[in-house]
DRENDO-642958 format. One record per residue (C-alpha): residue number from 0; residue in one letter; x, y, z. Coordinates in nm, 4 decimals, always signed. Layout:
% DRENDO-642958
SITE  num  residu        px        py        pz
SITE  NUM       A         X         Y         Z
...
This chain:
% DRENDO-642958
SITE  num  residu        px        py        pz
SITE    0       M  +12.8557   +8.0372  +11.8720
SITE    1       R  +12.5766   +8.2851  +11.9384
SITE    2       A  +12.3747   +8.3960  +11.6345
SITE    3       V  +12.1425   +8.6946  +11.6356
SITE    4       V  +11.8689   +8.7193  +11.3724
SITE    5       L  +11.7341   +9.0709  +11.3209
SITE    6       G  +11.3662   +9.0273  +11.2314
SITE    7       G  +11.1189   +8.7533  +11.3184
SITE    8       S  +10.9099   +8.7377  +11.0029
SITE    9       F  +10.9282   +8.4596  +10.7434
SITE   10       A  +11.2912   +8.5115  +10.6332
SITE   11       G  +11.4156   +8.5522  +10.9894
SITE   12       L  +11.2398   +8.2360  +11.1034
SITE   13       L  +11.3935   +8.0368  +10.8187
SITE   14       A  +11.7365   +8.1758  +10.9069
SITE   15       A  +11.6895   +8.0631  +11.2673
SITE   16       R  +11.5916   +7.7158  +11.1481
SITE   17       V  +11.9063   +7.6854  +10.9351
SITE   18       L  +12.1290   +7.8186  +11.2158
SITE   19       H  +11.9894   +7.5588  +11.4556
SITE   20       Y  +12.2559   +7.3075  +11.3463
SITE   21       H  +12.5461   +7.5534  +11.3618
SITE   22       A  +12.4953   +7.7787  +11.6638
SITE   23       D  +12.4797   +7.7060  +12.0357
SITE   24       E  +12.2308   +7.9872  +12.0857
SITE   25       I  +12.0064   +8.1748  +11.8421
SITE   26       I  +11.8256   +8.4936  +11.9400
SITE   27       V  +11.5584   +8.6295  +11.7071
SITE   28       L  +11.5275   +9.0012  +11.7784
SITE   29       E  +11.1876   +9.1337  +11.6689
SITE   30       P  +11.0368   +9.4755  +11.7520
SITE   31       D  +10.6791   +9.3467  +11.7516
SITE   32       G  +10.7518   +8.9882  +11.8436
SITE   33       T  +10.6017   +8.7819  +12.1190
SITE   34       C  +10.6186   +8.4119  +12.1770
SITE   35       T  +10.2673   +8.3661  +12.0433
SITE   36       P  +10.2195   +8.2237  +11.6932
SITE   37       A  +10.0783   +8.5480  +11.5590
SITE   38       G  +10.3594   +8.7621  +11.6977
SITE   39       A  +10.5832   +8.9177  +11.4378
SITE   40       G  +10.5217   +8.9938  +11.0770
SITE   41       A  +10.5632   +9.2199  +10.7779
SITE   42       P  +10.3326   +9.5239  +10.7595
SITE   43       Q  +10.1690   +9.3862  +10.4419
SITE   44       R  +10.1198   +9.0372  +10.5899
SITE   45       S   +9.7377   +9.0653  +10.5625
SITE   46       Q   +9.7719   +9.0712  +10.1831
SITE   47       L   +9.7520   +8.7531   +9.9784
SITE   48       H  +10.0971   +8.5942   +9.9532
SITE   49       A  +10.1723   +8.2970   +9.7310
SITE   50       L  +10.4164   +8.0246   +9.8247
SITE   51       L  +10.5347   +7.9049   +9.4852
SITE   52       S  +10.5966   +7.5346   +9.4363
SITE   53       M  +10.9761   +7.5714   +9.4660
SITE   54       G  +10.9310   +7.7596   +9.7927
SITE   55       H  +10.6908   +7.4913   +9.9124
SITE   56       D  +10.9521   +7.2234   +9.8357
SITE   57       Q  +11.2196   +7.4145  +10.0284
SITE   58       L  +10.9848   +7.4650  +10.3234
SITE   59       E  +10.9149   +7.0924  +10.3416
SITE   60       L  +11.2895   +7.0202  +10.3346
SITE   61       L  +11.3474   +7.2602  +10.6229
SITE   62       F  +11.0444   +7.1395  +10.8202
SITE   63       P  +10.9637   +6.7784  +10.7271
SITE   64       G  +10.5942   +6.7053  +10.7599
SITE   65       I  +10.4850   +7.0695  +10.7760
SITE   66       T  +10.2631   +7.0348  +10.4681
SITE   67       E  +10.0622   +6.7549  +10.6262
SITE   68       E  +10.0464   +6.9557  +10.9484
SITE   69       M   +9.9068   +7.2604  +10.7676
SITE   70       V   +9.6551   +7.0556  +10.5683
SITE   71       T   +9.5321   +6.8948  +10.8895
SITE   72       A   +9.4845   +7.2451  +11.0323
SITE   73       G   +9.2788   +7.3629  +10.7329
SITE   74       A   +9.5100   +7.4454  +10.4421
SITE   75       L   +9.4420   +7.2987  +10.0981
SITE   76       I   +9.6712   +7.1559   +9.8320
SITE   77       G   +9.5870   +7.2454   +9.4738
SITE   78       I   +9.7055   +6.9948   +9.2128
SITE   79       G   +9.6717   +6.9934   +8.8342
SITE   80       E   +9.3466   +7.1506   +8.7160
SITE   81       Q   +9.2744   +7.2826   +9.0662
SITE   82       V   +9.5425   +7.5449   +8.9943
SITE   83       Q   +9.4158   +7.7731   +8.7179
SITE   84       F   +9.6076   +8.0470   +8.5387
SITE   85       Y   +9.4382   +8.2886   +8.2992
SITE   86       V   +9.5788   +8.5342   +8.0456
SITE   87       D   +9.3406   +8.8014   +7.9165
SITE   88       G   +9.0512   +8.5990   +8.0504
SITE   89       R   +9.1558   +8.2784   +7.8710
SITE   90       L   +9.2225   +7.9716   +8.0842
SITE   91       K   +9.5684   +7.8337   +8.0144
SITE   92       V   +9.6165   +7.4669   +7.9368
SITE   93       P   +9.6740   +7.2879   +8.2713
SITE   94       S  +10.0269   +7.2142   +8.3821
SITE   95       R  +10.0709   +6.8492   +8.4835
SITE   96       D  +10.3129   +6.9426   +8.7619
SITE   97       A  +10.1017   +7.2252   +8.9062
SITE   98       R  +10.0993   +7.2109   +9.2853
SITE   99       M  +10.0307   +7.4994   +9.5239
SITE  100       I   +9.9277   +7.5271   +9.8848
SITE  101       G   +9.6142   +7.7219   +9.9704
SITE  102       A   +9.6912   +7.9097  +10.2914
SITE  103       S   +9.7429   +8.2663  +10.4075
SITE  104       R  +10.0882   +8.3993  +10.4898
SITE  105       S   +9.9940   +8.4434  +10.8561
SITE  106       F   +9.8833   +8.0786  +10.8694
SITE  107       I  +10.2088   +7.9551  +10.7137
SITE  108       E  +10.4163   +8.1801  +10.9408
SITE  109       Q  +10.2247   +8.0559  +11.2433
SITE  110       H  +10.3230   +7.6964  +11.1704
SITE  111       V  +10.6816   +7.7886  +11.0838
SITE  112       R  +10.7132   +7.9974  +11.4008
SITE  113       R  +10.5803   +7.7153  +11.6163
SITE  114       R  +10.8362   +7.4757  +11.4694
SITE  115       V  +11.1247   +7.7212  +11.5100
SITE  116       L  +11.0433   +7.8177  +11.8676
SITE  117       A  +11.0246   +7.4497  +11.9587
SITE  118       L  +11.3960   +7.4171  +11.8784
SITE  119       G  +11.5924   +7.4037  +12.1999
SITE  120       N  +11.8489   +7.6709  +12.1138
SITE  121       V  +11.6157   +7.9388  +11.9665
SITE  122       Q  +11.4523   +8.2192  +12.1609
SITE  123       L  +11.2479   +8.5193  +12.0494
SITE  124       L  +11.3397   +8.8499  +12.2128
SITE  125       K  +11.1289   +9.1635  +12.1798
SITE  126       G  +11.3480   +9.4582  +12.0929
SITE  127       K  +11.4546   +9.6934  +11.8165
SITE  128       A  +11.8040   +9.6657  +11.6724
SITE  129       L  +11.9886   +9.9978  +11.6695
SITE  130       S  +12.3092   +9.8999  +11.4909
SITE  131       V  +12.5707   +9.6305  +11.4476
SITE  132       R  +12.9123   +9.6753  +11.6062
SITE  133       T  +13.2329   +9.5523  +11.4477
SITE  134       R  +13.5955   +9.5089  +11.5452
SITE  135       S  +13.8880   +9.3271  +11.3877
SITE  136       G  +13.6911   +9.3006  +11.0645
SITE  137       R  +13.3855   +9.1178  +11.2000
SITE  138       V  +13.0616   +9.1744  +11.3900
SITE  139       F  +13.0704   +9.1239  +11.7644
SITE  140       A  +12.7547   +9.2847  +11.9067
SITE  141       V  +12.4067   +9.4184  +11.8317
SITE  142       P  +12.2948   +9.7252  +12.0283
SITE  143       Y  +11.9176   +9.7296  +12.0715
SITE  144       R  +11.6314   +9.8872  +12.2623
SITE  145       D  +11.4359   +9.6392  +12.4722
SITE  146       A  +11.0596   +9.6156  +12.5292
SITE  147       G  +11.0816   +9.8687  +12.8097
SITE  148       G  +11.2685  +10.1241  +12.5987
SITE  149       R  +11.6051  +10.0611  +12.7690
SITE  150       A  +11.9272  +10.0458  +12.5703
SITE  151       A  +12.1020   +9.7091  +12.5791
SITE  152       E  +12.3519   +9.5074  +12.3778
SITE  153       L  +12.3656   +9.1471  +12.2571
SITE  154       P  +12.7063   +8.9861  +12.2043
SITE  155       A  +12.6989   +8.8117  +11.8666
SITE  156       D  +12.9301   +8.5869  +11.6664
SITE  157       F  +12.7019   +8.5776  +11.3639
SITE  158       V  +12.4250   +8.8205  +11.2577
SITE  159       V  +12.1485   +8.7848  +10.9990
SITE  160       D  +11.9773   +9.0995  +10.8707
SITE  161       A  +11.6168   +8.9941  +10.8028
SITE  162       M  +11.4682   +9.3354  +10.8807
SITE  163       G  +11.2813   +9.3664  +10.5515
SITE  164       R  +11.2858   +9.6296  +10.2798
SITE  165       S  +11.3279   +9.9117  +10.5353
SITE  166       S  +11.6495   +9.7630  +10.6754
SITE  167       R  +11.8972  +10.0272  +10.7933
SITE  168       L  +12.2023   +9.8049  +10.7615
SITE  169       S  +12.3467  +10.0184  +10.4799
SITE  170       Q  +12.3441  +10.3277  +10.7024
SITE  171       W  +12.4898  +10.1310  +10.9934
SITE  172       L  +12.7735  +10.0039  +10.7770
SITE  173       E  +12.8614  +10.3534  +10.6562
SITE  174       K  +12.8487  +10.4885  +11.0088
SITE  175       G  +13.0927  +10.2169  +11.1132
SITE  176       G  +13.3367  +10.3004  +10.8344
SITE  177       W  +13.2303  +10.0239  +10.5928
SITE  178       P  +13.1157  +10.0756  +10.2333
SITE  179       A  +12.7405  +10.0470  +10.1769
SITE  180       P  +12.6031   +9.8244   +9.9003
SITE  181       R  +12.4796   +9.9782   +9.5793
SITE  182       T  +12.0990   +9.9850   +9.5747
SITE  183       E  +11.9184   +9.9220   +9.2449
SITE  184       R  +11.5599  +10.0456   +9.2177
SITE  185       M  +11.2744  +10.0294   +8.9729
SITE  186       R  +10.9717  +10.2454   +9.0451
SITE  187       I  +10.6525  +10.0575   +8.9561
SITE  188       S  +10.3838  +10.2237   +9.1743
SITE  189       L  +10.1771   +9.9100   +9.2220
SITE  190       G   +9.8641   +9.9002   +9.4327
SITE  191       Y   +9.7017   +9.5805   +9.5516
SITE  192       A   +9.4150   +9.5053   +9.7849
SITE  193       T   +9.3024   +9.1847   +9.9538
SITE  194       A   +8.9615   +9.0789  +10.0823
SITE  195       R   +8.8344   +8.7599  +10.2425
SITE  196       F   +8.5075   +8.5881  +10.1612
SITE  197       H   +8.3221   +8.3022  +10.3272
SITE  198       R   +8.3866   +7.9843  +10.1284
SITE  199       G   +8.1290   +7.7125  +10.0596
SITE  200       D   +8.1045   +7.4634   +9.7742
SITE  201       E   +8.0603   +7.7272   +9.5010
SITE  202       L   +8.3925   +7.6357   +9.3314
SITE  203       P   +8.4529   +7.2723   +9.4315
SITE  204       T   +8.7439   +7.2110   +9.1923
SITE  205       T   +8.9329   +7.5395   +9.2412
SITE  206       V   +9.2106   +7.6018   +9.4941
SITE  207       V   +9.4019   +7.8744   +9.3059
SITE  208       A   +9.2845   +8.1008   +9.0211
SITE  209       H   +9.5273   +8.3653   +8.8939
SITE  210       A   +9.4488   +8.6153   +8.6171
SITE  211       T   +9.6896   +8.8444   +8.4352
SITE  212       P   +9.6391   +9.0724   +8.1352
SITE  213       G   +9.7850   +8.9818   +7.8002
SITE  214       P  +10.1128   +9.1142   +7.6604
SITE  215       A   +9.9596   +9.4392   +7.5306
SITE  216       S   +9.7131   +9.5114   +7.8101
SITE  217       N   +9.9366   +9.7254   +8.0325
SITE  218       Y   +9.7360   +9.6268   +8.3384
SITE  219       L   +9.4356   +9.8255   +8.2219
SITE  220       P   +9.1007   +9.6429   +8.2310
SITE  221       A   +9.0735   +9.5962   +7.8548
SITE  222       L   +8.9571   +9.2357   +7.8706
SITE  223       C   +8.9652   +9.1434   +8.2384
SITE  224       E   +9.0888   +9.2718   +8.5727
SITE  225       P   +9.4154   +9.1278   +8.7060
SITE  226       G   +9.3690   +8.9393   +9.0310
SITE  227       A   +9.3935   +8.6099   +9.2124
SITE  228       L   +9.1833   +8.3889   +9.4317
SITE  229       V   +9.3042   +8.1232   +9.6761
SITE  230       A   +9.1071   +7.8848   +9.8963
SITE  231       V   +9.2636   +7.9231  +10.2433
SITE  232       E   +9.2119   +7.8031  +10.5981
SITE  233       N   +8.8940   +7.8688  +10.8002
SITE  234       Q   +8.6689   +7.8051  +10.4981
SITE  235       Q   +8.7604   +8.1339  +10.3337
SITE  236       W   +8.8532   +8.2672   +9.9928
SITE  237       N   +9.1436   +8.5114   +9.9852
SITE  238       V   +9.1092   +8.7486   +9.6882
SITE  239       V   +9.3655   +9.0032   +9.5700
SITE  240       L   +9.3188   +9.2679   +9.3001
SITE  241       A   +9.5995   +9.4771   +9.1547
SITE  242       G   +9.6543   +9.7870   +8.9463
SITE  243       Y   +9.9333  +10.0248   +8.8587
SITE  244       D   +9.9788  +10.3973   +8.9092
SITE  245       G   +9.6400  +10.5711   +8.8843
SITE  246       Y   +9.4411  +10.2471   +8.8718
SITE  247       R   +9.5249  +10.1090   +9.2154
SITE  248       P   +9.2446   +9.9283   +9.4025
SITE  249       G   +9.1221  +10.0720   +9.7316
SITE  250       R   +8.9421   +9.9698  +10.0504
SITE  251       D   +8.5807  +10.0298   +9.9496
SITE  252       P   +8.3957   +9.6919   +9.9571
SITE  253       D   +8.1482   +9.7806   +9.6808
SITE  254       T   +8.4209   +9.9005   +9.4457
SITE  255       F   +8.6285   +9.5929   +9.5241
SITE  256       R   +8.3368   +9.3626   +9.4422
SITE  257       A   +8.2646   +9.5569   +9.1220
SITE  258       R   +8.6229   +9.5058   +9.0065
SITE  259       M   +8.5943   +9.1338   +9.0822
SITE  260       L   +8.2925   +9.1188   +8.8500
SITE  261       R   +8.5216   +9.2371   +8.5683
SITE  262       C   +8.7751   +8.9632   +8.6378
SITE  263       V   +8.7756   +8.5942   +8.5354
SITE  264       K   +8.4831   +8.3628   +8.6106
SITE  265       P   +8.6046   +8.2156   +8.9428
SITE  266       L   +8.6420   +8.5653   +9.0915
SITE  267       Q   +8.3126   +8.6733   +8.9407
SITE  268       H   +8.1417   +8.3724   +9.0979
SITE  269       V   +8.2814   +8.4489   +9.4429
SITE  270       A   +8.1792   +8.8148   +9.4110
SITE  271       E   +7.8245   +8.7116   +9.3233
SITE  272       S   +7.7840   +8.4224   +9.5684
SITE  273       C   +7.9912   +8.4836   +9.8803
SITE  274       E   +7.9756   +8.7190  +10.1750
SITE  275       M   +8.2772   +8.9400  +10.2339
SITE  276       D   +8.4403   +8.8919  +10.5727
SITE  277       G   +8.5449   +9.2361  +10.6960
SITE  278       Q   +8.6768   +9.5045  +10.4629
SITE  279       P   +8.9509   +9.4986  +10.1987
SITE  280       T   +9.3005   +9.6002  +10.3029
SITE  281       A   +9.5114   +9.7967  +10.0533
SITE  282       Y   +9.8867   +9.8338  +10.0155
SITE  283       H  +10.1049  +10.0528   +9.7928
SITE  284       F  +10.4287   +9.9007   +9.6619
SITE  285       R  +10.6307  +10.1890   +9.5235
SITE  286       E  +10.9408  +10.0202   +9.3905
SITE  287       S  +11.1306   +9.6994   +9.3414
SITE  288       K  +11.4668   +9.7187   +9.5145
SITE  289       R  +11.7803   +9.5078   +9.5471
SITE  290       R  +12.1082   +9.5627   +9.7284
SITE  291       H  +12.4317   +9.4473   +9.5643
SITE  292       Y  +12.6603   +9.2987   +9.8284
SITE  293       T  +12.8799   +9.1020   +9.5856
SITE  294       S  +13.0465   +9.4199   +9.4533
SITE  295       L  +13.1660   +9.5502   +9.7915
SITE  296       P  +13.5450   +9.5729   +9.8334
SITE  297       R  +13.5134   +9.5188  +10.2101
SITE  298       F  +13.2441   +9.3653  +10.4284
SITE  299       P  +13.2311   +9.2579  +10.7947
SITE  300       G  +13.2735   +8.8919  +10.8717
SITE  301       G  +12.9908   +8.7051  +11.0431
SITE  302       L  +12.7152   +8.9055  +10.8723
SITE  303       V  +12.4610   +8.7997  +10.6072
SITE  304       V  +12.1387   +8.9480  +10.4657
SITE  305       M  +11.8140   +8.7677  +10.3798
SITE  306       G  +11.4619   +8.8283  +10.2547
SITE  307       D  +11.3373   +9.1719  +10.1540
SITE  308       A  +11.6450   +9.3286  +10.3159
SITE  309       L  +11.8386   +9.1755  +10.0267
SITE  310       A  +11.5841   +9.2140   +9.7472
SITE  311       C  +11.2127   +9.2811   +9.7121
SITE  312       V  +11.0365   +9.2551   +9.3779
SITE  313       N  +10.6855   +9.3155   +9.2483
SITE  314       P  +10.4623   +9.1078   +9.4814
SITE  315       I  +10.2163   +9.0303   +9.2003
SITE  316       Y  +10.4527   +8.7534   +9.0882
SITE  317       G  +10.4464   +8.5905   +9.4324
SITE  318       Q  +10.8241   +8.5460   +9.4570
SITE  319       G  +10.8933   +8.6940   +9.8021
SITE  320       M  +10.8411   +8.3931  +10.0289
SITE  321       T  +11.0063   +8.1602   +9.7786
SITE  322       L  +11.3081   +8.3904   +9.7501
SITE  323       A  +11.3431   +8.3779  +10.1301
SITE  324       A  +11.3214   +7.9972  +10.1269
SITE  325       L  +11.5870   +7.9686   +9.8547
SITE  326       Q  +11.8114   +8.2121  +10.0425
SITE  327       A  +11.7716   +7.9965  +10.3543
SITE  328       T  +11.8907   +7.6981  +10.1509
SITE  329       A  +12.1872   +7.9055  +10.0310
SITE  330       L  +12.2657   +7.9967  +10.3924
SITE  331       A  +12.2505   +7.6294  +10.4928
SITE  332       R  +12.5005   +7.5385  +10.2219
SITE  333       Y  +12.7295   +7.8231  +10.3209
SITE  334       L  +12.7243   +7.7263  +10.6891
SITE  335       A  +12.7905   +7.3619  +10.6034
SITE  336       S  +13.0803   +7.4466  +10.3701
SITE  337       G  +13.3320   +7.4842  +10.6478
SITE  338       T  +13.4065   +7.8483  +10.5634
SITE  339       P  +13.5114   +8.0256  +10.8861
SITE  340       K  +13.2091   +8.2172  +11.0133
SITE  341       H  +13.4197   +8.5153  +11.1179
SITE  342       K  +13.5202   +8.5739  +10.7545
SITE  343       P  +13.3115   +8.7819  +10.5082
SITE  344       A  +13.0312   +8.5676  +10.3647
SITE  345       H  +13.1208   +8.6242   +9.9997
SITE  346       P  +13.0231   +8.2697   +9.8904
SITE  347       Y  +12.6763   +8.3155  +10.0403
SITE  348       F  +12.6224   +8.6484   +9.8660
SITE  349       R  +12.7378   +8.5066   +9.5305
SITE  350       R  +12.4908   +8.2215   +9.5593
SITE  351       T  +12.2010   +8.4453   +9.6595
SITE  352       A  +12.2871   +8.6917   +9.3820
SITE  353       A  +12.2157   +8.4186   +9.1265
SITE  354       I  +11.8780   +8.3515   +9.2924
SITE  355       V  +11.7859   +8.7194   +9.3048
SITE  356       N  +11.9019   +8.7785   +8.9462
SITE  357       A  +11.6512   +8.5237   +8.8170
SITE  358       A  +11.3601   +8.6725   +9.0126
SITE  359       W  +11.4612   +9.0276   +8.9221
SITE  360       Q  +11.4815   +8.9465   +8.5509
SITE  361       L  +11.1390   +8.7826   +8.5467
SITE  362       S  +10.9574   +9.0595   +8.7325
SITE  363       T  +11.1287   +9.3648   +8.5842
SITE  364       T  +11.0988   +9.2417   +8.2252
SITE  365       A  +10.7222   +9.2386   +8.2722
SITE  366       D  +10.7118   +9.5639   +8.4727
SITE  367       L  +10.9017   +9.7552   +8.2038
SITE  368       A  +10.6079   +9.6982   +7.9692
SITE  369       Q  +10.3994   +9.9367   +8.1813
SITE  370       P  +10.3841  +10.2860   +8.0275
SITE  371       H  +10.4601  +10.4661   +8.3555
SITE  372       V  +10.7720  +10.2566   +8.4326
SITE  373       D  +11.0718  +10.4421   +8.2913
SITE  374       G  +11.3535  +10.1926   +8.3340
SITE  375       P  +11.6338  +10.1201   +8.3662
SITE  376       Y  +11.6036   +9.9026   +8.0550
SITE  377       P  +11.8471   +9.6136   +8.0079
SITE  378       F  +12.0424   +9.5730   +7.6858
SITE  379       G  +11.8247   +9.4239   +7.4121
SITE  380       Y  +11.5027   +9.4811   +7.6049
SITE  381       P  +11.2707   +9.5331   +7.3011
SITE  382       L  +11.3683   +9.1939   +7.1569
SITE  383       L  +11.3509   +9.0289   +7.4981
SITE  384       R  +11.0060   +9.1770   +7.5601
SITE  385       W  +10.8799   +9.0719   +7.2170
SITE  386       A  +11.0009   +8.7142   +7.2669
SITE  387       A  +10.8430   +8.6990   +7.6135
SITE  388       D  +10.5104   +8.8167   +7.4693
SITE  389       Q  +10.5120   +8.5453   +7.2032
SITE  390       V  +10.5946   +8.2741   +7.4570
SITE  391       T  +10.3153   +8.4001   +7.6826
SITE  392       R  +10.0658   +8.3742   +7.3959
SITE  393       A  +10.1812   +8.0244   +7.3067
SITE  394       S  +10.1703   +7.9102   +7.6698
SITE  395       I   +9.7929   +7.9551   +7.6760
SITE  396       V   +9.7376   +7.6539   +7.4477
SITE  397       N  +10.0666   +7.4620   +7.4229
SITE  398       R  +10.1395   +7.2183   +7.7090
SITE  399       H  +10.5130   +7.2024   +7.6369
SITE  400       V  +10.5525   +7.5788   +7.6390
SITE  401       N  +10.3276   +7.6224   +7.9416
SITE  402       G  +10.5145   +7.3535   +8.1356
SITE  403       T  +10.8402   +7.5476   +8.1002
SITE  404       Y  +10.6593   +7.8789   +8.1513
SITE  405       M  +10.5148   +7.7612   +8.4832
SITE  406       D  +10.8502   +7.6153   +8.5906
SITE  407       V  +10.9950   +7.9650   +8.5464
SITE  408       V  +10.7019   +8.1301   +8.7251
SITE  409       H  +10.7439   +7.8888   +9.0176
SITE  410       M  +11.1213   +7.9514   +9.0235
SITE  411       R  +11.2113   +7.5927   +8.9346
SITE  412       R  +11.3996   +7.7113   +8.6257
SITE  413       H  +11.5824   +8.0271   +8.5201
SITE  414       P  +11.3972   +8.2716   +8.2897
SITE  415       R  +11.6502   +8.1923   +8.0163
SITE  416       A  +11.4652   +7.8593   +7.9731
SITE  417       L  +11.1880   +8.0540   +7.7991
SITE  418       T  +11.4218   +8.1488   +7.5157
SITE  419       S  +11.5718   +7.8048   +7.4601
SITE  420       P  +11.5597   +7.6782   +7.0991
SITE  421       R  +11.3063   +7.4080   +7.1914
SITE  422       I  +11.0626   +7.6541   +7.3500
SITE  423       L  +11.1039   +7.9081   +7.0686
SITE  424       L  +11.0334   +7.6358   +6.8101
SITE  425       H  +10.7225   +7.5236   +6.9978
SITE  426       T  +10.6162   +7.8868   +7.0257
SITE  427       A  +10.6631   +7.9584   +6.6553
SITE  428       H  +10.4776   +7.6407   +6.5555
SITE  429       T  +10.1897   +7.7210   +6.7894
SITE  430       L  +10.1469   +8.0801   +6.6732
SITE  431       L  +10.1793   +7.9944   +6.3052
SITE  432       T   +9.9283   +7.7092   +6.3124
SITE  433       K   +9.6616   +7.8401   +6.5486
């Protein structure tokens, strides 16, 4: 079987790793790809990306020993009190199970890419996919334009769309006579900017510091600026600041540093003590978007979708890389199930829909609290929002509540865990007795 993966960024690389056991040949088709570690990547790859603990676990399962390899090369592991979460400037009670890796996305991708390209049946091909061709109800080829601009075609028994949020698969399906998936959108108009600083011993016990506003802050700097700081490779701090709509951060270094001084103490300390390396990079995230493949009456066999091509949510919550890792696990289970690969991959899409639903619920529930976000609102949203606000307040000081809260944030548990009777009782007791 020949598999063709469209896109050589994080999701595409994970797809190639999973396909290694099931395909004779895997071709990763990437417009900007080369066989160097820094080849392909998403346009916003210079921004700070978090690999949540569930994503880290999945990555280690796919690539045993990769954590140790990355730490040896300069990454850090934050455990317990080295991982700090703030709400409205207040440091939350530490989570006993807190564990995050301090590394940039490009660094993580570099190590993943090296592992994937070392597999004997994987090759990276520079080219831009132009379509997918189908016959007899399944994919059979991928037309593309090669590095020299010439039209060519790759025979394919199995195709993975990992082309990111700008994937044109929907248009290709319609052009080929197939129904396109329904696309759900939520406009959030988020801006975020990342800067790097030289790192010394100014914060010896901090690997990750993440600050969010409280339930009523609406991402305005009432008490503190929202942002995050991560100790990464090459003795650097990676700092990201965020803001919605008319309060988006920009590229001016002085303004960036001034906003850091209005954030929590770790970011203030870095702003005051450390030299900025280069200039901030800014990115505008207009909308969260997901494509519903489970509701299609017909779909070509031998075709699946992964990563941002399937769903992309507010990056402030750091779910993107972890979603891709969980989708790779879903793909592995689907491929190992014995389902004929030339049949439509309905079981895969049902499994990934459950994963995406959890991430979508968590991010959009919070985004809908912003005054400029106008829906769509789910049934019972006011009550859901109120309950989430109370749990957030309780999680600042209650270890039991915060343990579950962080499990949800790190995608170890479904958001419904936050409204379980046990958590609601702990929340009520905490708020009534504080």
